[in-house]
Structures are given as structure tokens and as C-alpha cells.
C-alpha positions in Angstrom: 16.4 2.6 -2.0 13.8 3.8 -0.3 11.7 6.7 0.6 13.7 7.1 4.2 17.0 5.5 3.1 20.5 7.7 2.9 20.8 7.9 -0.4 17.2 8.6 -1.4 17.3 11.7 1.1 20.6 13.4 0.7 21.0 12.3 -3.3 18.2 11.1 -5.3 15.5 12.9 -3.9 17.5 16.7 -3.8 19.2 15.5 -7.2 15.6 15.3 -8.8 14.0 18.3 -6.8 16.4 20.0 -8.4 15.7 18.7 -12.0 12.3 19.0 -11.9 12.5 22.7 -10.6 15.2 23.9 -13.3 15.3 22.3 -16.0 13.0 23.5 -19.0 9.8 22.6 -18.9 10.1 20.6 -22.8 12.6 18.0 -21.3 11.0 17.6 -17.1 9.0 14.3 -18.4 12.4 12.9 -20.0 14.2 14.1 -16.6 11.8 12.4 -14.6 11.4 8.7 -16.5 15.5 8.7 -16.3 14.9 9.3 -12.7 12.7 6.4 -12.5 14.9 4.3 -14.6 18.0 5.1 -12.2 15.4 4.7 -9.3 14.1 1.3 -10.0 18.2 0.3 -11.7 19.3 0.4 -7.6 16.7 -2.9 -6.6 18.1 -4.8 -9.9 18.9 -5.0 -13.6 16.5 -7.2 -14.5 13.4 -5.3 -12.3 14.2 -2.5 -14.6 13.8 -4.5 -17.7 10.6 -6.0 -16.8 9.0 -2.9 -15.8 10.7 -1.4 -19.2 9.1 -4.9 -21.5 5.3 -4.2 -19.4 5.4 -0.8 -20.4 6.2 -1.3 -24.1 3.4 -3.7 -24.3 1.1 -2.3 -22.3 1.5 1.4 -24.4 2.0 -1.2 -27.8 -1.6 -3.4 -26.7 -3.8 -0.1 -25.8 -2.8 1.3 -29.3 -3.9 -1.7 -31.2 -7.0 -2.2 -28.9 -8.1 1.6 -29.8 -7.3 0.5 -33.7 -9.9 -2.4 -33.3 -12.6 -1.3 -31.4 -16.0 -2.6 -32.0 -14.1 -4.8 -34.7 -13.7 -8.7 -33.9 -10.8 -9.7 -32.6 -10.7 -7.0 -29.8 -11.3 -9.0 -26.9 -9.0 -11.6 -27.9 -6.7 -9.1 -27.9 -7.6 -7.6 -24.1 -7.7 -11.4 -22.5 -3.6 -12.4 -24.4 -2.7 -8.7 -22.7 -4.2 -9.3 -19.9 -2.3 -12.9 -19.6 0.9 -11.6 -20.6 0.8 -8.8 -18.1 -0.2 -11.7 -15.0 2.4 -14.5 -16.0 5.2 -12.5 -14.9 3.5 -11.6 -11.5 2.6 -15.0 -11.2 5.8 -16.4 -12.1 7.6 -14.1 -9.5 5.0 -14.7 -6.7 5.5 -18.8 -7.8 9.8 -17.9 -7.9 9.5 -16.3 -4.0 7.4 -18.9 -3.0 9.7 -21.7 -3.8 12.7 -19.4 -2.5 14.1 -19.9 -6.3 14.9 -16.1 -6.5 15.0 -13.2 -4.6 13.2 -10.4 -4.1 10.1 -9.6 -6.3 11.2 -6.8 -9.2 9.8 -3.5 -7.4 6.7 -2.4 -7.6 5.5 -5.8 -10.0 2.3 -6.5 -8.0 1.5 -2.7 -8.4 2.3 -1.5 -12.0 0.9 -4.9 -13.2 -2.4 -4.1 -12.0 -2.3 -0.5 -13.5 -1.3 -1.7 -16.8 -4.2 -4.3 -16.5 -6.4 -1.2 -16.0 -5.3 0.6 -18.4 -5.6 -2.2 -21.4 -9.2 -2.6 -20.0 -10.3 1.2 -19.7 -9.2 1.6 -23.3 -11.2 -1.4 -24.1 -14.5 -0.1 -22.5 -13.5 3.4 -24.4 -13.4 4.8 -20.9 -10.0 6.0 -21.8 -8.1 7.2 -25.0 -5.0 5.3 -25.4 -1.5 7.2 -24.7 0.5 8.2 -27.5 3.8 8.7 -26.0 5.6 5.6 -25.0 7.7 8.2 -22.8 4.1 9.5 -20.6 2.7 5.7 -20.5 6.0 4.9 -18.9 5.7 7.7 -16.5 2.2 6.9 -15.4 3.7 2.7 -15.1 7.0 3.9 -13.8 7.3 6.9 -11.9 9.3 6.4 -8.9 6.6 8.8 -6.3 4.3 5.3 -6.9 6.3 2.5 -8.4 7.8 0.8 -5.2 4.4 0.0 -3.2 1.8 2.4 -5.2 -1.0 3.6 -4.8 -2.0 1.6 -7.9 -3.7 4.3 -10.2 -5.9 4.5 -13.0 -4.8 6.6 -16.4 -8.0 8.5 -16.5 -7.2 10.5 -13.3 -3.6 10.8 -14.3 -4.0 11.7 -18.6 -4.1 15.7 -17.6 -1.2 15.6 -15.5 0.6 13.0 -17.7 -0.1 15.8 -20.5 2.8 18.5 -18.8 4.7 15.9 -16.9 6.7 17.5 -14.2 4.9 21.0 -13.9 6.3 23.1 -11.1 3.9 23.5 -7.9 3.1 27.0 -6.7 4.7 28.6 -3.4 1.3 26.8 -1.0 1.4 23.7 -3.1 5.1 23.0 -2.5 4.9 23.6 1.1 1.4 21.0 1.0 3.9 18.2 -1.0 6.7 18.8 2.1 4.5 18.4 4.8 2.9 15.4 3.4 6.3 13.7 2.8 7.5 14.7 6.3 4.3 13.3 7.8 4.9 10.1 5.8 9.0 10.1 7.0 7.8 10.5 10.7 5.0 7.5 10.6 7.9 5.3 9.0 11.0 6.2 11.3 9.2 7.1 14.6 6.5 4.9 15.0 6.7 1.7 12.3 10.1 1.2 12.6 9.8 1.2 16.5 6.8 -1.3 16.5 8.5 -3.7 14.5 11.5 -3.7 16.8 8.8 -5.1 19.2 7.0 -7.3 16.5 10.5 -9.1 15.6 11.3 -9.7 18.7 8.0 -11.5 19.6 8.1 -13.4 16.3 12.2 -14.3 17.1 10.9 -17.5 19.0 8.5 -20.2 18.0 5.0 -18.6 19.4 4.1 -21.9 21.2 7.0 -21.0 23.4 5.5 -17.5 23.8 3.3 -16.6 26.6 -0.3 -15.3 25.4 0.6 -11.6 26.9 3.4 -11.4 25.1 2.1 -13.1 21.2 -1.1 -10.1 21.9 1.5 -7.1 22.8 3.7 -8.6 19.6 0.6 -8.4 17.2 -0.8 -5.8 18.4 2.3 -4.0 18.0 2.5 -5.5 13.9 -0.9 -4.0 13.3 -0.3 -0.7 14.3 3.4 -1.5 12.7 1.9 -2.0 9.1 -0.6 0.4 9.5 2.0 3.6 9.7 4.4 1.6 7.4 1.9 1.5 4.6 0.5 4.2 5.1 3.7 6.8 6.0 4.9 5.5 2.4 1.6 6.6 0.8 2.2 10.0 2.7 5.3 10.6 1.1 4.4 9.2 -2.1 1.5 12.0 -2.2 4.1 14.5 -0.9 6.2 13.6 -4.0 3.7 13.6 -6.5 2.8 17.0 -5.5 5.9 18.1 -5.7 7.0 16.6 -9.3 3.7 17.9 -11.0 2.3 14.0 -11.0 -0.4 13.9 -8.7 -1.0 10.4 -6.4 -4.0 9.2 -5.0 -4.9 9.0 -1.0 -5.0 5.3 -0.3 -5.7 5.7 3.7 -8.1 7.5 5.9 -8.1 6.0 9.1 -9.5 2.6 8.7 -8.8 1.4 12.4 -12.4 3.2 12.8 -14.3 1.5 10.1 -17.7 0.1 11.7 -17.6 -2.9 9.2 -15.4 -4.9 7.2 -16.9 -3.7 4.3 -16.3 -0.4 5.4 -12.6 -1.4 6.4 -11.5 -1.4 2.9 -12.9 1.3 2.0 -10.2 2.9 3.4 -7.5 0.5 3.6 -5.4 0.4 0.7 -7.9 2.5 -1.0 -7.0 1.7 -4.7 -6.5 -1.7 -4.3 -10.0 -2.4 -2.9 -11.4 -0.2 -5.7 -9.5 -2.0 -8.2 -10.8 -5.7 -7.4 -14.7 -3.7 -7.5 -14.1 -2.2 -11.1 -12.0 -4.9 -12.4 -13.0 -8.3 -11.0 -16.1 -8.1 -8.3 -18.6 -6.1 -11.2 -17.3 -7.7 -13.9 -17.9 -11.7 -12.2 -21.8 -9.7 -11.9 -21.4 -7.6 -8.3 -24.5 -7.5 -6.4 -26.9 -8.2 -9.3 -27.3 -12.0 -9.7 -28.7 -12.9 -5.8 -27.2 -13.5 -2.2 -25.4 -16.8 -3.2 -23.7 -15.0 -6.5 -22.8 -12.0 -4.2 -21.0 -14.1 -1.5 -19.3 -16.2 -4.2 -17.9 -13.2 -5.6 -16.9 -11.4 -2.7 -15.3 -15.0 -1.8 -13.4 -14.9 -5.1 -12.4 -11.0 -4.7 -10.5 -11.8 -1.5 -9.2 -15.0 -2.3 -8.1 -13.4 -5.2 -6.3 -10.6 -3.1 -5.0 -12.9 -0.7 -2.9 -14.4 -3.7 -2.2 -11.0 -4.7 0.2 -10.5 -1.3 1.9 -14.0 -1.5 1.1 -17.7 -3.0 1.3 -18.8 0.5 -1.2 -20.4 2.4 -1.3 -17.9 5.5 -1.9 -15.2 2.7 -5.3 -17.3 1.8 -6.3 -17.8 4.7 -5.7 -13.9 5.3 -8.2 -13.3 2.2 -10.7 -15.7 3.1 -11.2 -14.7 7.1 -12.2 -11.5 5.2 -13.6 -12.8 2.6 -16.3 -14.8 5.0 -16.9 -11.9 7.3 -18.0 -9.6 4.4 -20.4 -12.6 3.1 -21.7 -12.0 7.0 -22.2 -8.6 6.4 -23.9 -9.1 3.1 -26.3 -11.6 4.8 -26.8 -9.6 7.9 -28.2 -6.6 5.6 -29.9 -3.4 7.4 -29.5 -5.1 10.4 -26.1 -4.4 10.2 -27.1 -0.9 10.2 -28.6 -1.4 13.5 -25.6 -2.5 15.3 -24.4 -0.1 17.8 -21.7 1.5 16.6 -18.8 0.8 19.2 -20.1 -3.4 18.5 -19.1 -3.1 14.9 -16.2 -1.6 15.6 -15.4 -4.5 17.9 -15.9 -6.9 15.5 -13.9 -5.1 12.7 -11.0 -5.0 15.0 -10.9 -8.7 15.6 -11.6 -9.2 12.4 -8.6 -7.2 11.1 -6.4 -8.3 13.7 -7.0 -12.3 12.9 -6.3 -11.7 9.2 -3.2 -9.7 10.4 -1.8 -12.6 12.4 -1.9 -14.7 9.3 -0.3 -12.1 7.3 2.1 -10.9 9.6 2.9 -15.0 11.1 6.4 -16.3 9.5 4.0 -19.0 8.2 0.8 -20.5 8.4 1.7 -23.0 10.9 3.1 -20.0 12.9 0.1 -17.7 12.5 -2.2 -21.2 13.9 0.0 -21.4 16.9 -0.2 -17.7 17.7 -4.4 -17.2 17.7 -4.0 -20.7 19.7 -1.4 -19.1 22.8 -3.4 -15.8 22.2 -7.2 -17.6 22.8 -5.8 -20.1 25.6 -3.8 -17.5 27.4 -0.6 -19.6 27.3 1.9 -20.0 30.3 5.1 -19.9 27.6 8.4 -21.0 27.7 10.5 -20.5 30.8 12.6 -16.9 30.8 9.6 -15.4 28.2 8.0 -13.0 30.9 6.3 -9.9 29.2 8.7 -7.8 30.9 11.5 -9.0 29.0 9.8 -7.9 25.8 8.0 -4.7 27.4 11.3 -2.1 26.9 9.8 1.8 27.9 11.3 3.5 24.5 8.8 0.8 22.8 5.9 1.1 24.9 6.0 4.8 24.8 5.6 3.7 20.5 3.0 1.5 20.9 0.9 4.4 22.7 1.5 7.1 20.8 0.3 4.4 17.7 -3.0 3.7 19.4 -3.7 7.0 20.0 -3.0 8.6 16.2 -4.4 5.9 14.4 -7.6 7.1 14.6 -8.9 8.7 18.3 -7.1 11.0 18.5 -8.5 12.3 15.5 -12.3 11.1 16.1 -11.6 13.4 19.3 -10.7 16.2 17.5 -11.7 16.9 13.7 -9.8 19.7 13.9 -6.8 17.5 13.8 -7.7 15.3 10.9 -8.2 18.3 9.0 -5.0 20.2 10.0 -3.5 17.2 8.7 -4.9 16.7 5.1 -5.1 21.0 5.1 -3.4 22.2 1.7 -2.8 25.7 3.8 0.6 27.0 4.4 1.6 25.7 7.7 2.1 28.3 10.2 5.2 28.9 12.6 3.9 26.1 14.9 3.4 23.7 12.4 6.2 24.3 10.5 8.6 23.6 14.1 6.7 20.2 14.8 7.5 19.3 10.8 11.0 20.8 11.2 11.2 18.7 14.3 9.6 15.4 13.0 11.8 15.4 10.2 15.1 16.2 12.5 14.3 13.4 14.7 13.5 11.1 11.3 16.9 12.3 9.7 18.2 11.2 13.2 17.3 7.6 13.3 18.2 7.2 9.2 22.0 8.5 9.9 22.1 6.1 12.9 20.8 2.9 10.6 17.8 2.1 12.3 15.3 2.0 9.7 14.4 -0.8 7.7 12.4 -1.4 3.9 9.0 -0.6 3.5 6.7 -3.8 4.5 4.7 -3.7 1.2 7.9 -3.4 -1.2 8.1 -6.9 -0.5 4.5 -7.5 -2.8 
């Protein structure tokens, strides 16, 4: 069950919202936890048991870490908790790599990092331990952010968790609905359509495809991934508002970035922030000279790649970004003098190469695709560009290009309107209703797919 599925839209979501609005405040938290368990159970009992075990482990670890603050053994206790947190994630990634099991347990990559961050924050004294297991379970497994994040910090959620399920006012309710619909439209009307184009291009080996077709297909994937993941994140933000447990923003028009460093401050914001605070800075950050800084950056991006999957293509994805980040670091102030257009071009080129490794069926296929695009290969007979350039999909591609940043850069009022918490006017309501109706039509026809980042 995904946020863009018939089951969620017409059964789970209405029932959960009704419970959140109608039940007494004292039991709303328990109701949200029950719905979260049901949401997780839909994807498998084993994943639900793992989530429950991780919640119990880290809830207990937080209490023990706080009890032993300043005493011998606290560091060993933290290390033990981190190892126990990482063990299921590593086993699941390896099992998926060797096809020894099916899909990864729902959200395991995301709530594992949340759990580690919680334990580290309690160890550092940056957060007080959560005494209620129910509230801690909601922090770790609330269905709005369980499938694909964002990666939450307990300190940012503590106030809302103290009274989970608080009813939003009318203005906030409208804002939550608006964000959910915008994310739903991104997913169903753009991401899924672009995915059809990419799937048709990768259905045959890259060595058989003309260079123009490979550019078209992987360009579509670059946009599909953005609209799929940012669409999910918008829906998660909307759900967090509606159910009184706010979810942080995770995207800020990343394809407008002027450097790879800026890109990672705009793309999957919470993952980049997690690696910065819990890996990069503890390794020494930029405090120990240029060589050590570059080594730390490479380590962070290597781990970023492995977080996505234990495969060479994800390692290459991470190292491509890491190598360019090191080059940016070495360039220093000279990078700031680079013309804005040139910064955007090299950033998009780096990101595109990374997405080729990320989206290709395998490492070898990624290399073949890059070779075919750079050499502008002719391809096998019958693999003409016209066979893939269907008008409907090209319209989605054109809309995707315009709306992924250029339109907002040219019209700042559009960006402000999309994030505005003011009650939408009649015209905005009509547009939102139209987007919702079109999205429901796509979903009802069975023309939708799961979110890409749910695989990780």
C-alpha cells in the first residue's frame, strides 16, 4: 500500500483521518500507532516485527544511556546500540543484493538512521530520553514518514509527540490537504508518466539503443526520480500536518543548484544533514586540513551510496558525487567566482552521470549507457527515436522540465504560492481539485507504481 494507491486513498486514509478528528485526545496517539502498525503489516509481518523490535531496542537504549550519563560504560552502550541498529539494515541490503529475500522491510533504511540519531543525541545530552514507548514508536514508525522518510530528529519532534494527534485548525487543515494533493499530482501525473518512458528505454540493452534514445530515457529518469521522491515528501508533509505530527521539508528545487554541495543541501535534505551531523563532523569535518577533509567527504559519499544499496552502481553513484565535492573543496573561493550558469551546468552534468549509475539495471549497463550517449551510437536497427517519443510522454517530459525549477526561478510568486500556508482562493481550489481528479483517474485505471525510494 502506497500513498498513491486505491487502498490508501479510499480506505486507510479516510478512516485514519476520521479517527484523528473524532476520537478523544487521550486515545489519538494510540489510534495513530495502531494505524501505523496496520500500514506496516500491509507490506509484511516480518517487517512489522523488525520495526517493533527496533523501537523496543532503541527506546530501552535511550533510557539506559540517560541513566548512565557521565559514568563508565556509556560509550560502549552507545556503540552496542548502533551495531544492533545497523545489523538488520546490512543483512537486509545484502539479502536483497543476492536475491535471497524479497523487497526490503518497509522503511528500514530510514528508521534505522532515525534510531541511531536518537541514541547519539541522548548520549550527547542534546535530547532527553522518551519515557513513553507509545510516543517513541510514533517517532520511529508513524505511517506518514515510515515508507521513505524524511529522516526525523527526535529533538524536533518531541513537542508534537507530547500530544500526538493534535487536531489542526481550519487553515492548517487546508494547507495539509494542499500539500498532499500537490505531491499526489507530482507522483501520478508526472513521475509515473516519465517512468513509462524510462522503462521503455531500459527494456533493451543499452548497447542496442541509439545515443539520442539513451539521452531521452535517462533524462526522463532524472525528472522521474525528482517528482517521485519530492511528490512523496510533499504528501508526507501534508499527512504530518493533518495528523498533528509535523514532517520536515526534504526538497528545495535541487536542480537549480550551482554546485554539488548546494545540491545536497536541497536534495533529500534530511539524509544529507544526518550524514553531516553523525558521520562527517565526528570524522573531523573540515577541521583537520584539506587532505583529511577530502577523505571525510569521500567516506560520507561512499556511505551514501551504500545506504542506497550494496551494489557497484550505488558505490559509483556515491563516489561520483564525492569526487566532485572534493574538487569543489579544492577550488575554494574560486568556485564562488564561477558564473551562475556554468555552476548549474556542471552540477546538472554531475547529477546526471550519478543518476545514470543510480537508475541503470546494473553497473555494466550504466557504463554502456554513458558510452552510448557520449559516442552518440547509432543503435540496433528498428530502435529509432520516433518509436519512443510518444506525444503524451513528451508532454510530461516538457512539463517536468519547466516545473522542476525554471518556472519557480522565473516566477518567485509561484514558488511562494506552492508553499504558502494561507487558505487557497477559489482559483487555487479549482486547480487543486482538477489535479486531484486527474490523479484519481490515473490511480483508478491502475496506472500507478510504487515510490522509487521505498526500495531503499
